[in-house]
N, C-alpha and C positions, 0 to 999 in steps of 0.2 A: 443467547443473551444478549442483547445489543448494546453497543458502546462506542465509546469514538476514542482515541488516543490520549493519554494524559487524564482519563476520567480512574473511576476505582470501579470495577466489577464484582457482583458477586453470581458464582456459579452454582448452583441451589441442589442440595445431596440429604435428604434426609432418611435416617435409619428407620425401620418398620419397630425393630428391637434392639437389646441390648445384648446378646450371648456372651459369654464366660470368654476370656481369651479371644476377643477378635481386633481385628486391625482393620483400619481405613486407609486406602491406599488411591493417592490422587498422581494420575499422570497425562501427558500430552503427547497425542499423534502427529510424527511429524511426516508431513505428505511426501517429500522426499525421497524419504527412505523408509516408510513404514514401519519404524521404528516406536515403542512408547517411551517415553523417558519420564522417570519417576521425580514427581513436585514434591510431596508432602507424604509423609506416613505416621499414623497416630493410633496409638491402641486406647485412647479417652483420656490418658493421666499427661500422657508424656508425647511429643511430638518431632520429627528427624525434619528438617527441609533440604531438595538437591538440587542441584544445578544452576541454571544461570537466572530462572526466574527465583530462587529463594529469596533475594533479600524485600522482596515485594508481593512474596505471599500469607496471607495467615487463612487460620481456620476459625468460621464465625462464631461458631459455638452458641449460639444465643437461648438454646436448651440441650439437655442433656442428649438428645436424639441428633442432634445438628451435626453436620460434617459438612459442612458448606464451604467454599474454598471464596476467598475474596481477593481479587487481585488490583493492586493500588496502582495508580500511574501508569496504566494500560499504554505500552507502546505497541507498533504495529507489528511484530514479531509475535507478541502473543494470542492473534487471528489464531483459530483453528479447532479442532475436537479433543477434547478430555476427556477422562473417563475417571470415575467413583468409584473405588470397588471394595467391597466389605470381603474380608479375605476371613472367611470361618470354618476352615478347615474342608470337608466334602460341598458345606452350603455357600460358597462363594458366589454373590449377587453383584451386577455394576448397574452402572447408568452413563450412559454417555450424553454428552452436551457440545454442542457449539457454540463457540465466544466470535459472533458476528463485526466486526469496525466497519462504522459508518465512514463511506470514504470517496475516492473519485480514482478511477483509473485512466492514466495515459500511454500511448505508444511512445517509443523513444527510442532515438538513433542518436549515433555520434555525431561531429561535427565533418568525418572523411565519408558519409555518407550512409546505405543502407545495408544492412547484414553483414555485419561488420561484427557481433558478439559471437563468442560460444558461450555455453551457458553461463560459464565462471565470470568469465565477463560484463554479460545481462545483470547477473545479479548483486555487481561490485560496482556497475553504472548506475542501477535504481537507489541501492544504498548511498552515492555519493549525492543522490538528487532529492535527498531526507526522502526515502521514500522504499519500497522494497520491491521484488518481484511478485505480481499480482498472483493469487490462485486463479485456477480453470474456475471457481467458483465468481470470484468476483468481476472477471473478465464476463462472462455469461450474461451478469448482471448487469455490468456494463452496455453490453448490446443491448438488453431490453429497456436500456435509457435513453440510447440512440449512438452509442458508439460505432462508428463505421469507418474502417481502415483496411487498405488495401494490403499493407506489409504485413509479412508472419511475422508472430514474435514469441520469445519463452516464457513460459509462465512457470509457476516455481517448482510443479513435480518434472520439469525436464520435458515437457510436450510442447509443441510447437502449434498456434493458432492463428486465425484473424477474424474479426467479426465483421460482417457484411449485413448491413439494410438496403439498400440498393443496387441490385443486380445488374453488373455492367462487364464488358468487354475484359478489359483490364484486369480482372477479381475473378477471373474462374466464368467469363462466361455470362449473359442473359438470363441463360435458361435454369442455371443453377439456384435454385429457391434461396432467399435470405436465411442468416444462421450464423452462427460460429463453425466457421471450418477448419477442420485439424489436419495434420501433419502428423499427429500421433507422437511416439517418441522418439527421440533423434539421437546424435551421439555427442553427448555433452561438451568433448574435446574438439571433435572436427568439423559439426555443423556450425554455421554461422547467418545467425536471424537478428532482428531489430530485439527489443523488449517491451513488454506490458509491466510497467510498472504501478504500483497502488501506494496512498499516501491518504492520510485521516486528517481530523482538524489540527492546527496549530495551537503552542501557545505562546502566541508572540503576534505580530501583525507585521504584514508586506505594507510598504507605501511606496509611491512612485517620487521623486527628486528629476524636474525637469532639468533640461540643458543640452548643450550640445558636447558629450562626452565620448571620447574613447574606451576601450573597454579596461585600460588601467586608473583611468580618474574618475570609474563611472564607481571601480570598487573603493577607491580614496574617498570620494564623496559620502558614500555609506558608512564607513569609519570615523569622518569625522562626526557624523550626529549619533554614534557610539552604537553603531550596527553593521551588520554583516551585507554584503550583496546575496541577492533575495538567488536560492536554488530552483530550479523547474519545480519540483513537489510542494516548493512552499508556496509557488505562484498559482497552481493549480490549487491546490487546498484553499488559499483566500479566496480564489474563485468560486469556488462551490460553497466554501464553508461562512464566507464574510462578503459574498456579493460583489468583490472588487471589481470594479468595472471601469476601465481607461480605454481611449483611443489611441495613448501613446506607444508606440515600441520604446520599450525599454532592456537593458543587459540583465543578463542574468548570467550567475558564476561560472556556467559550463561554457560561457562566450557566446552562447544563442542569445537572440532579440525575439522577443514576446510579447504581447499585450492582450488582457483577460477583458472577455466583453460578455456582461450578463446581459444587458439590453442592446439585442444586435438593431443596427442601422445604416442606412446608406453608405456615409462616410468613414466606415470605422469596417473597412474589408468588404463589406456588401452581401454577405454571406448569412442566410437567413436564420443560423441558430446559433446560439450561443456557446462559447468556447474559447480557449486558450488560442488566439491565434501566434502566427510564426512567422519571421523575417527570416529563417534560417541560422547561420555562422557568418556573419558577414566579415570582411577584414578588421581585426581588433583595434585597427588605426583610425578606424573610420570615425569622426563626430558629428555623427548625426541624430544619435538617439541620447536618452534619459537613461536613468536606471532605477530598479525595481532595489529595493533592500528589506533587511528583514531584519 
């Protein structure tokens, strides 16, 4: 089932029969620890919700055999595999479904350089940028869509990878085939890499304010408009889903300066492909850039 953040999604599950004393159990499989977290249990008459999804889920019940699960206001963390299980003594049956969010994967590193995050810091860094650690499947899909990045980064299950389209010397050599290169599972406490973050559609708008602002003034300019300075994930989302296209570098909430290009042209960085370009993390006192607000 394909959806976007903020939408309502229904995972279909239809029973073939209604045995006596049956129960239906919905659960979600978490990739980080392979556990199944129960979401809802019903016996056809009554139901009970469990866990953090509890306020946003209900059974569709459009007819007496219908045990489909409806999720409202879909969040980034809702992506993943779900299981609908008919519990009926010895004759248990189940069906697995995957909820896919349409979105964008972006590599992320902090202002103090590359390979600074352990797994837990990478997870937190993505969340601070209005995104979450990408799954391996999301990273692989991003590679098929053109993501080419030489630095290795964490993904949600605790493994480390980097996606290469153009094989080159500094990135494992010219002889290795293009692909998502993997370092496998690493020590979540000790090992340090970048992060691959994933974000989806926004409930809101990103826009640019011109000016020669330092970082503090940029934040104030957004607040004066009743907005907040945009996060990196929000800028990527606006570029991907709203085709935001600006040649102007602007401050973002993490202190970086970036600009989104959907129509590549000579005077906007000169690169042939669309993307979010970065000026890195300039001194916060510099009055050279405008700001992106959300």
